[in-house]
C-alpha positions as CSV (number, residue, x, y, z in Angstrom):
1,X,38.8,60.9,-76.1
2,X,40.4,58.1,-78.1
3,X,44.1,57.9,-78.4
4,X,45.5,57.3,-81.8
5,X,49.1,57.2,-83.1
6,X,51.2,59.6,-81.0
7,X,52.0,63.0,-82.5
8,X,55.5,62.9,-80.9
9,X,56.6,59.3,-80.6
10,X,60.0,60.3,-79.2
11,X,58.2,61.9,-76.2
12,X,55.4,59.4,-75.9
13,X,57.8,56.4,-75.7
14,X,61.0,58.1,-74.6
15,X,60.1,60.4,-71.8
16,X,59.6,57.8,-69.1
17,X,62.7,55.8,-70.0
18,X,64.9,58.9,-69.9
19,X,63.5,59.9,-66.5
20,X,64.0,56.3,-65.2
21,X,67.6,56.3,-66.5
22,X,68.4,59.6,-64.8
23,X,66.8,58.3,-61.6
24,X,68.7,55.0,-61.7
25,X,72.0,56.8,-62.4
26,X,71.4,59.2,-59.5
27,X,70.7,56.3,-57.2
28,X,73.7,54.3,-58.3
29,X,76.1,57.2,-57.8
30,X,74.6,58.0,-54.4
31,X,75.1,54.4,-53.2
32,X,78.5,53.9,-54.8
33,X,80.0,57.2,-53.7
34,X,78.1,57.6,-50.4
35,X,76.6,60.9,-51.4
36,X,74.2,62.8,-49.1
37,X,71.0,61.0,-49.9
38,X,68.7,63.9,-49.0
39,X,70.5,66.1,-51.5
40,X,70.3,63.4,-54.2
41,X,66.6,63.0,-53.6
42,X,66.1,66.8,-53.9
43,X,68.3,67.0,-57.0
44,X,66.5,64.2,-58.8
45,X,63.1,65.8,-57.9
46,X,64.2,69.1,-59.3
47,X,65.6,67.6,-62.5
48,X,62.5,65.5,-63.1
49,X,60.2,68.5,-62.5
50,X,62.2,70.7,-64.9
51,X,62.2,68.1,-67.7
52,X,58.5,67.3,-67.3
53,X,57.5,70.9,-67.0
54,X,59.2,71.8,-70.3
55,X,57.7,68.8,-72.1
56,X,54.3,69.4,-70.7
57,X,54.2,73.0,-71.7
58,X,55.3,72.3,-75.3
59,X,53.4,69.0,-75.9
60,X,50.3,68.7,-73.7
61,X,48.1,65.7,-74.1
62,X,45.0,67.9,-73.7
63,X,45.1,71.7,-74.1
64,X,42.2,72.0,-71.6
65,X,44.3,70.3,-68.9
66,X,47.1,72.8,-69.1
67,X,48.0,74.8,-66.0
68,X,47.1,78.4,-66.1
69,X,48.6,81.3,-64.2
70,X,45.4,81.7,-62.3
71,X,45.3,78.0,-61.3
72,X,48.9,78.2,-60.1
73,X,48.6,81.4,-58.1
74,X,45.0,81.2,-56.8
75,X,44.9,77.5,-55.9
76,X,48.1,75.5,-56.3
77,X,50.8,77.6,-54.7
78,X,49.2,78.0,-51.2
79,X,48.8,74.2,-51.0
80,X,52.3,73.5,-52.4
81,X,53.8,76.0,-49.9
82,X,52.0,74.5,-46.9
83,X,52.6,71.0,-48.1
84,X,56.4,71.6,-48.2
85,X,56.4,72.8,-44.6
86,X,54.2,69.9,-43.5
87,X,56.5,67.4,-45.3
88,X,59.6,68.8,-43.6
89,X,58.0,68.7,-40.2
90,X,56.7,65.1,-40.8
91,X,60.2,63.9,-42.0
92,X,61.8,65.5,-38.9
93,X,59.2,63.8,-36.7
94,X,59.8,60.4,-38.3
95,X,63.6,60.8,-37.7
96,X,63.1,61.9,-34.0
97,X,60.6,59.1,-33.2
98,X,62.7,56.5,-34.9
99,X,65.8,57.6,-33.1
100,X,64.1,57.0,-29.8
101,X,62.7,53.5,-30.5
102,X,65.0,51.8,-33.0
103,X,68.7,51.4,-33.7
104,X,70.0,53.1,-36.8
105,X,71.1,51.1,-39.8
106,X,68.2,48.6,-40.1
107,X,67.4,45.6,-38.0
108,X,65.8,42.1,-38.0
109,X,65.3,39.7,-40.8
110,X,64.3,42.3,-43.4
111,X,67.6,44.1,-43.0
112,X,69.4,40.9,-43.8
113,X,67.7,40.7,-47.3
114,X,69.5,41.9,-50.4
115,X,68.9,45.6,-51.1
116,X,66.6,44.9,-54.0
117,X,64.4,42.6,-51.8
118,X,64.2,45.3,-49.1
119,X,63.2,47.9,-51.7
120,X,60.4,45.7,-53.2
121,X,59.1,44.9,-49.7
122,X,59.1,48.6,-48.8
123,X,57.2,49.5,-51.9
124,X,54.6,46.7,-51.4
125,X,54.1,47.7,-47.8
126,X,53.9,51.4,-48.5
127,X,51.4,50.9,-51.2
128,X,49.3,48.5,-49.2
129,X,48.9,51.0,-46.4
130,X,48.3,53.9,-48.8
131,X,45.8,51.8,-50.7
132,X,43.9,51.1,-47.5
133,X,43.8,54.8,-46.4
134,X,43.2,56.1,-49.9
135,X,40.3,53.8,-50.6
136,X,38.8,54.7,-47.2
137,X,39.2,58.4,-48.0
138,X,37.0,57.9,-51.1
139,X,34.4,56.0,-49.1
140,X,34.2,58.0,-45.9
141,X,32.5,61.4,-46.1
142,X,34.7,62.8,-43.4
143,X,37.9,61.6,-44.9
144,X,36.8,62.7,-48.3
145,X,36.6,66.3,-46.9
146,X,40.4,65.9,-46.5
147,X,41.3,64.0,-49.6
148,X,38.9,65.7,-52.0
149,X,41.3,68.7,-52.2
150,X,43.5,66.6,-54.5
151,X,40.6,65.7,-56.7
152,X,38.9,69.1,-57.0
153,X,41.0,70.3,-60.0
154,X,39.4,69.4,-63.3
155,X,42.8,69.0,-64.8
156,X,45.8,66.8,-64.3
157,X,49.2,68.4,-64.7
158,X,52.6,68.3,-63.1
159,X,52.2,71.0,-60.4
160,X,48.8,69.9,-59.2
161,X,50.4,66.7,-57.9
162,X,51.4,68.3,-54.6
163,X,48.0,69.8,-54.0
164,X,46.9,68.0,-50.9
165,X,45.2,68.8,-47.6
166,X,48.0,68.7,-44.9
167,X,46.2,65.9,-43.1
168,X,46.7,63.7,-46.1
169,X,50.4,64.4,-45.9
170,X,50.5,63.6,-42.2
171,X,49.1,60.1,-43.1
172,X,51.5,59.5,-46.0
173,X,54.7,61.4,-44.9
174,X,54.5,60.6,-41.2
175,X,52.4,57.6,-40.2
176,X,53.0,55.4,-43.3
177,X,56.6,56.5,-43.8
178,X,57.4,55.8,-40.1
179,X,55.9,52.3,-40.3
180,X,57.5,51.3,-43.6
181,X,60.8,53.1,-43.7
182,X,61.7,52.9,-40.0
183,X,59.8,50.3,-38.1
184,X,60.0,47.4,-40.6
185,X,63.8,47.3,-40.1
186,X,64.8,48.1,-43.7
187,X,68.2,49.7,-44.1
188,X,68.6,53.4,-44.8
189,X,69.9,52.6,-48.3
190,X,66.7,50.6,-49.1
191,X,64.5,53.4,-47.8
192,X,66.4,55.9,-49.9
193,X,65.9,53.8,-53.1
194,X,62.2,53.2,-52.3
195,X,61.5,56.9,-51.7
196,X,63.2,57.8,-55.0
197,X,61.0,55.2,-56.9
198,X,57.9,56.6,-55.2
199,X,58.8,60.2,-56.1
200,X,59.3,59.3,-59.7
201,X,56.1,57.3,-60.1
202,X,54.0,59.9,-58.2
203,X,55.4,62.7,-60.4
204,X,55.0,60.9,-63.7
205,X,51.5,59.8,-62.9
206,X,50.2,63.4,-62.9
207,X,51.7,64.7,-66.1
208,X,49.6,66.1,-68.9
209,X,51.7,64.4,-71.6
210,X,51.0,61.4,-73.9
211,X,53.3,59.0,-72.1
212,X,52.9,55.3,-73.0
213,X,54.7,52.4,-71.3
214,X,52.7,49.4,-72.5
215,X,52.7,46.3,-70.3
216,X,54.7,48.2,-67.6
217,X,51.3,49.7,-66.6
218,X,50.4,46.3,-65.1
219,X,53.4,46.7,-62.7
220,X,53.7,50.4,-62.0
221,X,51.1,53.2,-61.6
222,X,51.8,56.0,-64.1
223,X,50.1,58.6,-66.2
224,X,48.1,56.2,-68.3
225,X,46.4,54.6,-65.3
226,X,46.4,57.4,-62.7
227,X,44.4,59.8,-64.9
228,X,41.5,57.4,-64.6
229,X,41.8,57.8,-60.8
230,X,41.2,61.5,-61.4
231,X,38.3,60.9,-63.8
232,X,34.8,62.3,-62.9
233,X,33.3,59.2,-64.5
234,X,35.5,56.2,-63.5
235,X,37.0,55.1,-60.2
236,X,40.0,52.9,-59.3
237,X,43.8,52.8,-59.3
238,X,44.1,53.8,-55.6
239,X,47.8,52.7,-55.3
240,X,50.7,55.1,-55.3
241,X,53.4,53.4,-57.2
242,X,52.7,49.7,-57.8
243,X,49.6,48.3,-59.6
244,X,49.7,45.2,-57.4
245,X,47.0,46.0,-54.8
246,X,44.6,47.5,-57.4
247,X,44.8,44.2,-59.2
248,X,44.5,42.1,-56.1
249,X,41.3,44.0,-54.9
250,X,39.8,44.4,-58.3
251,X,40.1,48.2,-58.7
252,X,42.7,48.3,-61.5
253,X,41.7,50.3,-64.5
254,X,43.8,50.4,-67.7
255,X,42.3,51.4,-71.1
256,X,45.3,52.2,-73.3
257,X,43.3,53.7,-76.1
258,X,41.0,56.0,-74.1
259,X,41.6,59.2,-72.1
260,X,38.9,60.3,-69.6
261,X,36.5,62.9,-71.0
262,X,36.3,64.8,-67.8
263,X,38.4,65.0,-64.7
264,X,37.7,66.2,-61.1
265,X,34.5,65.9,-59.2
266,X,31.3,64.6,-60.6
267,X,29.4,67.3,-58.6
268,X,31.8,70.1,-57.9
269,X,29.2,72.1,-56.0
270,X,29.4,69.5,-53.2
271,X,33.0,70.5,-52.4
272,X,34.4,73.9,-51.4
273,X,36.1,76.1,-54.0
274,X,39.7,75.2,-53.4
275,X,40.8,78.7,-54.2
276,X,39.3,79.6,-50.8
277,X,42.4,78.2,-49.1
278,X,41.5,78.7,-45.4
279,X,37.9,77.6,-45.9
280,X,39.1,74.4,-47.6
281,X,41.6,73.6,-44.9
282,X,38.9,74.1,-42.2
283,X,36.2,72.1,-44.0
284,X,37.1,68.6,-42.6
285,X,36.5,70.0,-39.1
286,X,33.2,71.6,-39.7
287,X,29.9,70.0,-38.7
288,X,28.2,67.9,-41.4
289,X,25.1,69.5,-42.8
290,X,21.7,68.4,-41.7
291,X,21.2,66.5,-44.9
292,X,24.5,64.8,-44.4
293,X,25.3,65.2,-48.1
294,X,29.0,65.1,-48.7
295,X,30.7,64.1,-52.0
296,X,32.5,60.8,-51.7
297,X,34.1,58.2,-53.9
298,X,31.2,58.1,-56.3
299,X,31.8,61.7,-57.1
300,X,35.5,61.6,-58.0
301,X,37.8,59.0,-59.3
């Protein structure tokens, strides 16, 4: 599909700046007034989801990518519910582990940097670790059994973003988060800002809306680039928020006038039906078939 002049320019060019402004305002207020940062993160997440959900339902980029009631109930909600529980447990575990091994408030040379410098370093570090795991998950047949859950849908829309196998969440929400947001020494304020930025970029990158940000795509991963990661025909854009590591390792894909013709798996029959929730959760632990044939990165983008 080729992109032409936008049908709704205000949405195409205005949605992301509005969300970024709301996010920046929330961050500034939280830091200036010492608000509860967990509450601010939750409120910003809810506001972003509500705005995007309304826009996506009224002005979808592709009608065939729209969420249906059956998709939400039969596939998405079970993963979203389990994912929420796993995230809360992972965040609690990060806090408990950090409390036993490091002093609160940041430490070392990183904590002495200005807030903006700490945030940039945190985002670069988080994305490097996620890039490494993410690319391995597309190359390893065993890891692909875990990560393929996220690529099984043949659509990209707001509420399929949280559809992950819980083991993926353990990697990102516990292991990588512990390393980056606690063990590097960055201050809690810097971790808060970095998490808010990650949440915004990860949300906007999955929207079924004609969002265009031009040259900013070379800095941040968003809807225009991440939909190619979900393409059944292309592969690339393994980063979470920054386009840096994809450009460094030659996996950056940005084609501003084209939308992938087909999303999901190239050979869907090689992966379990994700509506079979328990079967999909157990699949990474099952023995590989005699043929050894498991869909990997060549079968999904």
